[in-house]
C-alpha positions as a Markdown table, in Angstrom:
| # | Residue | x | y | z |
|---|---|---|---|---|
| 1 | Met | 30.0 | 124.2 | -62.5 |
| 2 | Glu | 29.8 | 126.4 | -59.1 |
| 3 | Val | 27.6 | 129.5 | -59.8 |
| 4 | Ser | 28.5 | 133.4 | -57.8 |
| 5 | Lys | 27.5 | 136.6 | -57.7 |
| 6 | Ala | 28.6 | 138.8 | -61.0 |
| 7 | Asp | 28.8 | 135.7 | -63.1 |
| 8 | Met | 27.3 | 136.0 | -66.1 |
| 9 | Ile | 24.7 | 133.2 | -66.7 |
| 10 | Val | 21.8 | 132.4 | -69.6 |
| 11 | Ser | 18.5 | 130.6 | -68.5 |
| 12 | Leu | 18.1 | 126.8 | -69.3 |
| 13 | Ala | 14.7 | 127.1 | -68.4 |
| 14 | Gly | 10.8 | 128.8 | -68.1 |
| 15 | Arg | 10.3 | 131.5 | -70.3 |
| 16 | Asp | 13.0 | 132.9 | -70.3 |
| 17 | Lys | 15.4 | 130.6 | -71.7 |
| 18 | Gly | 18.3 | 130.7 | -74.0 |
| 19 | Gln | 18.5 | 134.6 | -71.6 |
| 20 | Leu | 21.2 | 136.3 | -70.9 |
| 21 | Phe | 21.4 | 137.4 | -67.4 |
| 22 | Phe | 23.9 | 138.7 | -64.5 |
| 23 | Val | 23.4 | 136.9 | -61.1 |
| 24 | Ile | 23.3 | 140.2 | -58.2 |
| 25 | Asp | 23.3 | 137.8 | -55.8 |
| 26 | Thr | 22.7 | 134.1 | -54.3 |
| 27 | Asp | 22.1 | 131.9 | -51.5 |
| 28 | Asp | 21.9 | 127.8 | -50.6 |
| 29 | Gln | 19.0 | 127.3 | -53.2 |
| 30 | Phe | 18.8 | 130.3 | -55.9 |
| 31 | Val | 20.4 | 132.9 | -57.7 |
| 32 | Tyr | 18.7 | 136.1 | -58.2 |
| 33 | Leu | 19.2 | 138.0 | -61.6 |
| 34 | Ala | 18.9 | 140.3 | -63.2 |
| 35 | Asp | 19.5 | 142.1 | -66.6 |
| 36 | Gly | 18.4 | 145.5 | -66.7 |
| 37 | Lys | 14.8 | 145.3 | -69.2 |
| 38 | Gly | 12.3 | 142.9 | -68.3 |
| 39 | Arg | 14.6 | 142.1 | -64.7 |
| 40 | Arg | 15.5 | 145.6 | -63.5 |
| 41 | Leu | 18.2 | 145.4 | -60.1 |
| 42 | Glu | 15.6 | 146.5 | -57.9 |
| 43 | Ser | 13.1 | 143.5 | -58.6 |
| 44 | Pro | 15.8 | 140.8 | -59.1 |
| 45 | Lys | 14.5 | 136.8 | -60.7 |
| 46 | Arg | 14.8 | 134.3 | -58.4 |
| 47 | Lys | 15.9 | 131.1 | -59.8 |
| 48 | Lys | 17.1 | 127.7 | -59.2 |
| 49 | Arg | 20.8 | 127.2 | -59.5 |
| 50 | Arg | 20.5 | 123.9 | -61.6 |
| 51 | His | 18.2 | 126.3 | -64.0 |
| 52 | Val | 20.6 | 127.7 | -65.2 |
| 53 | Arg | 24.6 | 128.1 | -66.8 |
| 54 | Lys | 27.5 | 129.7 | -65.8 |
| 55 | Leu | 29.2 | 131.3 | -69.5 |
| 56 | Pro | 32.5 | 131.9 | -69.8 |
| 57 | Leu | 34.6 | 134.1 | -68.2 |
| 58 | Tyr | 34.5 | 138.3 | -70.1 |
| 59 | Ala | 36.2 | 141.0 | -68.9 |
| 60 | Ser | 33.3 | 142.7 | -68.0 |
| 61 | Arg | 33.7 | 146.2 | -66.0 |
| 62 | Val | 29.5 | 146.0 | -64.4 |
| 63 | Ala | 30.9 | 141.9 | -62.6 |
| 64 | Glu | 33.4 | 144.2 | -61.2 |
| 65 | Lys | 31.5 | 146.5 | -60.2 |
| 66 | Ile | 29.0 | 143.6 | -59.1 |
| 67 | Arg | 31.6 | 141.6 | -57.2 |
| 68 | Asn | 32.5 | 145.2 | -54.8 |
| 69 | Gly | 29.2 | 146.5 | -54.0 |
| 70 | Asp | 29.7 | 149.8 | -55.6 |
| 71 | Lys | 26.2 | 151.4 | -57.3 |
| 72 | Val | 25.3 | 149.5 | -61.0 |
| 73 | Leu | 22.9 | 150.7 | -63.4 |
| 74 | Asn | 20.1 | 148.9 | -65.1 |
| 75 | Ser | 21.7 | 151.3 | -68.1 |
| 76 | Glu | 25.4 | 149.7 | -67.3 |
| 77 | Leu | 23.6 | 145.7 | -68.0 |
| 78 | Arg | 21.2 | 146.0 | -70.9 |
| 79 | Arg | 24.6 | 147.0 | -72.4 |
| 80 | Glu | 27.2 | 144.8 | -71.6 |
| 81 | Leu | 24.3 | 141.7 | -72.1 |
| 82 | Ala | 23.8 | 142.6 | -75.7 |
| 83 | Val | 27.5 | 142.9 | -76.3 |
| 84 | Ile | 28.1 | 139.8 | -74.1 |
| 85 | Gly | 24.7 | 138.3 | -76.3 |
| 86 | Gln | 25.6 | 138.7 | -79.4 |
| 87 | Thr | 29.3 | 137.4 | -79.2 |
| 88 | Phe | 27.4 | 134.1 | -77.1 |
| 89 | Asn | 25.2 | 133.9 | -80.4 |
| 90 | Ser | 26.8 | 134.4 | -83.3 |
| 91 | Gln | 29.4 | 131.6 | -81.8 |
| 92 | Asn | 26.5 | 129.0 | -80.8 |
| 93 | Gln | 25.1 | 129.1 | -84.2 |
| 94 | Gly | 28.0 | 129.2 | -86.4 |
| 95 | Gly | 29.1 | 125.6 | -84.5 |
């Protein structure tokens, strides 16, 4: 599954394993991730592509802003990931 800019991902390895992030940028080997709290937009986390998994598509206003190159605030990332995180965790624990 190809990971691209503005996707929501979950980390599969490292001390941030299980955390949700937005993909801020990509290159050949790496994706650059931010969650607005531990990893802010100003200093995104560089992570290898094989250490992340793309989440199913959600209708996200923040993802649309990232795709269009509009200004995104760290608080918007935190808010969006908190909502998605609750849904994601309840789905994973229920099964």
